[in-house]
C-alpha positions in Angstrom: 77.4 96.7 88.8 75.6 98.8 86.2 77.7 100.0 83.3 77.3 103.5 82.0 75.3 103.6 78.8 74.2 106.4 76.5 70.7 106.2 78.0 72.2 107.7 81.1 73.1 110.9 79.2 70.6 113.7 78.5 71.3 114.3 74.8 71.9 116.8 73.4 72.7 118.9 76.5 76.1 120.6 76.5 76.4 121.1 80.2 75.5 118.4 82.7 76.1 117.4 86.3 78.3 114.3 86.8 76.1 111.4 87.8 78.8 109.9 90.0 77.8 112.5 92.6 79.3 115.6 94.0 82.6 114.8 95.6 84.9 116.7 98.0 88.5 116.6 96.7 91.6 116.5 98.8 93.2 114.9 101.8 93.6 116.4 105.3 96.7 114.3 105.8 98.3 115.6 102.6 97.5 119.1 103.8 98.9 118.8 107.3 101.7 116.3 106.8 104.2 117.1 104.0 105.0 114.2 101.7 108.5 112.6 101.5 110.1 110.9 98.6 109.9 107.1 98.9 111.0 103.9 97.2 108.6 101.2 96.5 108.0 98.6 99.3 108.2 98.3 103.0 110.8 100.6 104.5 112.2 101.5 107.9 113.4 104.9 109.2 115.6 105.2 112.3 115.4 108.2 114.5 118.3 108.7 116.9 118.4 110.6 120.2 121.5 111.3 122.2 120.0 113.4 124.9 121.1 116.9 125.9 124.4 118.7 126.2 126.4 118.5 129.5 127.5 121.5 131.5 131.2 121.1 132.4 133.0 123.2 135.0 136.5 124.4 134.7 138.8 121.4 135.0 135.8 119.1 135.3 135.6 115.7 133.7 133.3 115.0 130.7 130.9 112.0 130.4 129.3 110.5 127.3 125.8 110.4 126.1 124.0 107.2 125.3 122.4 107.0 121.9 118.9 105.5 121.7 117.1 104.7 118.4 113.5 104.4 117.4 112.5 102.4 114.3 109.6 103.7 112.3 108.1 101.3 109.7 106.6 102.6 106.5 104.1 100.3 104.8 103.0 100.5 101.1 99.3 100.4 100.3 97.9 100.4 96.8 94.6 102.1 95.8 92.9 102.1 92.4 89.8 103.4 90.7 88.3 101.9 87.5 85.4 103.4 85.6 83.9 101.2 82.8 81.6 102.6 80.1 80.1 101.6 76.7 82.0 102.7 73.6 78.9 104.5 72.5 79.2 106.9 75.5 82.5 108.1 74.2 81.1 108.5 70.6 78.1 110.5 72.0 80.4 112.6 74.1 82.6 113.4 71.1 79.7 114.2 68.7 77.6 116.3 71.1 80.4 117.9 73.1 78.9 116.9 76.4 82.2 116.7 78.3 80.6 113.9 80.2 83.7 111.6 80.0 86.0 114.4 81.0 83.9 115.1 84.1 83.8 111.5 85.1 87.5 111.0 84.8 88.1 114.2 86.7 86.7 112.5 89.8 89.2 109.7 89.8 92.1 111.7 91.2 90.1 113.2 94.1 89.0 109.7 95.1 92.6 108.6 95.2 93.5 111.6 97.3 90.8 110.8 99.8 92.0 107.2 99.9 95.1 108.4 101.8 92.8 109.7 104.6 90.6 106.7 104.7 93.6 104.4 105.0 95.9 106.6 107.2 93.1 107.7 109.5 90.7 104.8 109.6 92.6 101.8 108.1 89.7 100.9 105.8 89.1 100.0 102.2 87.4 103.2 100.9 85.3 101.3 98.4 83.7 98.9 101.0 84.3 100.8 104.2 85.5 97.7 105.8 88.6 97.6 108.0 91.6 96.3 106.1 93.8 93.8 107.9 96.8 94.9 105.8 96.8 98.4 107.4 98.4 98.3 110.8 99.2 102.0 111.2 96.2 104.4 111.5 95.5 107.5 113.5 92.2 105.9 114.8 94.4 103.7 117.0 95.3 106.7 119.2 94.5 106.1 122.9 94.6 109.8 123.7 90.9 110.6 123.4 88.5 113.4 124.5 84.8 112.6 124.6 82.6 115.4 123.4 78.9 115.9 124.2 76.8 118.3 122.2 76.6 120.9 125.0 80.4 121.2 125.2 82.1 124.3 124.0 84.2 123.2 121.0 87.3 125.1 122.1 87.1 123.2 125.4 87.4 119.9 123.6 90.3 121.3 121.6 92.0 122.5 124.8 91.6 119.1 126.4 93.1 117.3 123.3 96.0 119.8 123.4 96.7 118.9 127.0 96.9 115.2 126.2 99.4 115.7 123.4 101.4 118.1 125.5 101.6 115.6 128.3 103.2 113.2 125.9 105.9 115.7 125.0 104.6 116.9 121.6 103.4 120.3 120.4 99.8 120.1 119.1 100.1 122.5 116.3 97.6 120.9 113.8 94.0 119.8 113.7 91.9 117.9 111.2 88.2 118.3 111.6 85.0 116.6 110.5 82.7 119.3 108.9 80.0 118.8 111.6 82.5 119.6 114.3 84.2 122.4 112.3 80.8 124.1 111.9 80.6 124.5 115.7 83.7 126.8 115.6 82.5 128.6 112.5 79.2 129.5 114.1 80.7 131.1 117.2 80.3 134.9 117.6 81.5 137.4 120.1 79.3 138.1 123.2 79.0 141.8 122.4 79.0 141.8 118.6 78.4 139.6 115.6 82.1 139.3 114.9 83.2 135.8 114.1 85.5 134.4 116.8 87.6 132.6 114.2 87.6 134.8 111.1 90.6 133.1 109.6 89.1 129.6 109.9 87.6 128.1 106.7 85.5 125.0 106.2 87.7 123.6 103.5 90.4 121.0 103.0 92.9 123.8 102.3 94.8 124.8 105.4 93.5 127.7 107.5 93.9 128.7 111.1 91.9 127.7 114.2 93.0 128.5 117.7 96.6 128.8 116.6 96.5 125.4 114.9 96.9 124.7 111.2 93.5 123.3 110.3 92.0 121.2 107.6 88.3 120.2 107.2 87.1 117.1 105.4 84.4 114.4 105.6 87.2 111.9 105.5 88.0 112.7 109.2 84.8 111.2 110.4 84.3 108.9 107.4 80.5 109.3 107.3 78.9 107.6 104.4 82.0 105.5 103.7 82.9 103.6 106.9 80.9 100.4 107.5 81.1 101.1 111.2 80.9 104.8 112.3 84.1 106.0 113.8 82.7 108.8 116.0 85.9 110.8 115.2 85.2 114.6 115.1 88.7 115.9 115.2 92.4 114.8 115.3 94.7 117.1 117.2 98.5 116.7 117.3 101.9 117.1 115.7 101.2 115.9 112.2 104.9 115.8 111.5 104.7 112.4 113.2 102.7 111.0 110.3 105.1 110.3 107.5 103.8 109.5 104.0 104.8 109.6 100.4 103.8 108.4 97.0 105.8 105.3 96.1 104.2 104.8 92.7 101.7 106.9 90.7 100.2 105.1 87.7 98.6 107.6 85.4 95.2 107.4 83.8 95.1 104.3 81.6 92.6 103.5 78.8 91.9 99.8 78.7 90.3 98.4 75.6 90.8 94.7 76.0 90.4 92.0 78.6 88.4 91.9 81.8 90.1 94.4 84.1 87.4 94.5 86.8 85.6 91.2 86.7 82.6 92.6 84.8 83.2 90.7 81.6 85.3 91.0 78.4 85.5 94.6 77.2 85.5 93.9 73.5 82.6 91.4 73.8 80.5 94.0 75.6 81.6 96.9 73.4 83.1 98.7 76.4 86.2 100.5 77.5 87.6 101.2 81.0 89.7 103.9 82.5 91.9 103.2 85.5 94.3 105.1 87.7 96.4 103.7 90.6 98.6 105.0 93.4 100.8 103.4 95.9 101.1 105.3 99.2 103.6 104.5 101.8 103.0 105.8 105.4 104.1 105.3 108.9 103.4 106.9 112.3 106.5 107.8 114.4 104.5 107.9 117.7 100.8 107.5 118.0 101.0 109.5 121.2 101.7 112.6 119.1 97.9 112.6 118.4 94.7 112.9 120.3 91.2 112.2 119.0 88.1 114.2 119.8 85.3 111.7 119.6 81.5 111.8 119.8 80.5 110.4 123.1 77.1 109.3 121.8 78.6 107.5 118.8 81.3 105.9 120.9 
């Protein structure tokens, strides 16, 4: 792996585009599923149901309700991002006020945010795109699926996904969309005017409204450019309250000056430093039937 050197900087420019690429920050799961405080490690949550109340007539006898329980397992998954650079890069950055280091480090946190989606939706290692055997709970496992062909009206696909979730007893109030599928909705206009059909819908990770669903748009939904094997997922519809997640440990940005933290050689010997941030997410899915996938029939 190439280590960043001063030759990669355009001295003495004061404003530059980060060379790590333009990234899209945020997580659709974090937007649509509120986080919950968690302790470190594997955990279990029990959900109890005792049925409905009983109508009793005057003088009538009362019966009891049986209590059933469902166990939801929460698994911890650790993600990290390490950036190594020559000491001279920091010196050049300080002397020429390039803000290069600041811009590089600013991209560590968004990558860790997207890691929640790549793990919770696809069950993959975001760095390699390969399926991770340690991740057993992922939304891509949903058997409720709607196959989309390009000639379909996008709202027809959404209606079909809603019907699957409703049939399993859940209210499909949320949707996460891949940008390519989201653009189908954004482009729709009225038949007698140029008025947008969904004026409140935005092509952004931040929550907006689409067909009375809370919506969030991100490339993490389809995983293009990251997944080793294309998922074909265009949208995820359902009750995102059934996806429970939280941050078990957040390890802040760490400056490492000694040792070999990433297998690329001793830092001091190579006159380098490394920056690292880590996060441990815990997540679990209460019922996978609370979700339905809209998938690309061609990709599938």
